Residue, then its C-alpha position, 0 to 999 in steps of 0.5 A: m172875314k177878309i183877315v181871318l182868310q189869309s190868316l187860315l191861308i197862311f197857317g195852312l201853309c206853314h202846318f201843313s210843311l210840319a211833320q207830324t211826330t204824333p196823329v192829330s184828328a181833324k176835329a182838334q186840327s181845325e180847333s187848333i187854327e182857331e185858336y191861332v187866328l184869336a191868337h194872331r188878332h190879338i197878335q196885330n195888335h200888340h196885344h201878347k199877354e192876350a195872345i198867349p192863352h189862345l196859343d197854349k189851347a192852340i199847343r193843346l189841341d196840336p202839339n206838333n205844330t211847331t208855328f205854335y210854340y214859336e208865336k208863344a216864344k214873340c209874344h214871351a220876348g214882346l213881354k220880356e219873358y225871355d226864358l219863355a221864349v226859348k223854352d219854347l224856341q226849344t220845344a220847337v226846334r226839337i219837333r222841328k230840326d230845320y226850323d230856321e226863324a226859330h233857331r234864328l230868334m233863339a239866337y237872338i234872344y240870347s245874344h240880346n236879352l240874356y246875353k250868352p253869347l255861345e249858347a247864341v253862336t251854337a242857334y246861329q250854326a242850327a240855324y246855318i246848318a238847316d237853311k237853304d238859302n246862301l244870305k240867311k246861311f251867310a248872316d248865320k256866320i257873320n253873326i257867329i263871327v262878330i258875337l267871337e270877335k265881341e268875346h275876344l275869341l276872334p281866334q275860334a273864328h277861322e272855320h265860321i270865315k271859310d263857311a262863308e267865303g264858301l257861299s259867295v256873298e259879297h260883303y265887305l264884314l266877311g273881308y274885314y274880321k278875314g284882314k283882323l284875324a290875319n293882323q292878330e295872327k301876323h299875316y298881314d300879306i293875308a290881312k292886306k289881300a283880305l281888306a283892300t276887298a273889304v274896302n272895295l265893298i265900302e266904296h262900291p256896296k252891292t245891291l245885296e248889301t241891305d238885306i244882308n245888313h239887315r239879318i245882321t242881327i247882332l250889329r243891329g242898331e250900331a253904327q257900321d262904320p268903316s272907320k275899322c276897315y280902313y284901321e284894319l288895313y292902315y296896321a297890315f300895312y304899317h307891318l308890311n313896312e308900306y309906310n306911303e299906303a298906309q298914309k293913304l288912309v289916314p284921311k278915311i279914318t275919321s271915328k275913335p278910336y281908330n282915329d286915336l290908334i294910328k296916332e300909336m302908328n306915327t312916326d312922331y309918336l314912336s321917335a317920342v317913346a323912342y326920345a323917353h327911353f333914351m332920357v331914362y338910360d333905358y338904350v335897349t327900348c330905345e333903339k327898338f322904337v328907334h328901329q320901327v321909325q326908320k324903317l318906317e322914314p329913314k330920314n326921320h330926325i328925330a331917329n337919327e339924331l337919337n342913333v348919334k346920341l346911342a353910338d356916342v354911349h356906345t362909345d369907349k368911356n374908359p380914358l375920360i372916366k380915369q381922367y374923371e378920377h383921376s380929378l377926384s383924386v387931387l381935387s379938393n374943392d367940394k363943389e368941384r369934386i361934384g361936378i366932376k361925380k355928376k359927370l362921372l356919375t353918368l359915364l358911368l351909368q352909360r358904359g354900365d357900371n352900374q355899382k361904381a354909379l350907385d356908390i357915386a350917387e350915394s357919395l353925392t346925396k352925401l353932399d347935396s340932396h339933389h333929387e337928381h342924385l337919387y334919380h341916378k341911383a334909382v337908375a343902378l338900383n333897378r340895373m342891378n335888379r334891386q327894383q324895390e329899392a329903386l321903387a322906394v328911391m323915386q317914391t321919395v323923390v318925385q315927392q319933392g316940391g320945386l319939380d317942374e313938369k318935365t323933371k317929375s314926367e321923366y320921374e314918374f315915368f321911370m317909376g311907372i317903369i320900375a313898379l311894373r317890373l315889380n309886377q305893381f301894377e296899380v302903382a305903376k297906372e298912377a305914376f304914369k298918369q302923371a306923366t305928362f309932358k310931351y314925349f314922356r306923355s307918348a311913352a307911358h302912354e306906350e307902358m299903360k297897355v301894359v298896365a290894362r293887359h295886367l289889370h284886365k286879367 
């Protein structure tokens, strides 16, 4: 009897707060309460199926009472009848537009059960508009932002972030998403400020954070890893050339994939990428990565070594080229001529005299079918925008036996670069996978990001 009276009291408080759209007799209201109490007993025992007929009868007696639809929706959800649950919730919010908890339950079902993220966003927005409680409104906005981020639509979150900031609630996730969006849009100063606030809240959480976390249902069951916040702050420092500040965060970035991502932004990794591009005669890309390294670490020895090599590439090669050409005109010994031609070929490629380099490479392949001559032929062809021919040559080269890991990695990496220019992304992917030697592995990993973007379009 006590349970029934408690249920009646709870129901009465809910019921008489509702807007009545159609007159309902006192007798019908009383009978609907009786049916609701019977349904409530079943719900308490998790007998959702048994509760639904009583709720149906209560609705027939009093079709204006949104509590009946809400409870029936929960029963359908408990039975995994999510479409029916949404239908009842839609009826509830049609009768009472400001029924915030019905909007939230609908959003939860859309996001977690029916996998309709944009419908979930609409429902959370309706809950935000309907409610007066700032903590609940804040959680609604964070739920929306998280959904947009998961759907790769974070740029659409600007207004939601602004709304959340206007609620004067402190929680690290707001700073995190504001900072992440600012990083994506290359507003690194804004990102730095937002993420510094987020990190401070991680390290010194507010007393209300537990309650807010409970309401951010979209993250329920997922690990709320602070590494992602430290990573985004690292990313902002990195792009502001505040490398020392970025390095202080490294010990706090402990989980994958964030730990892997920062490895791609350290000077060892960038130097390796630069060196690999130098080895395949891609001096423009090499210079770009050397510049990145020197901004972060001016005294990096690999970058300085590469700068010396690049300076040598750009020196006037004409006197030496003329000397080698003269030697070829007077030498008759094939072995000596091959040695001179190999030196001349390298100089021509460095100078960018690709047609002459191609002619020398082809003459060498007639004398000696060594893989190195074919490789240089492909380099010249690639520079002359004859990528299809270059790719065919490299596909022959990598099939040759006896290649050591370093040489094979160099050839596979270069073949991947050619395939990328031809938009042959699967070929590029397989080639980069085979580039396993030290700096070629790092450079291949970097190029695989481009491949992945195209293959996932």
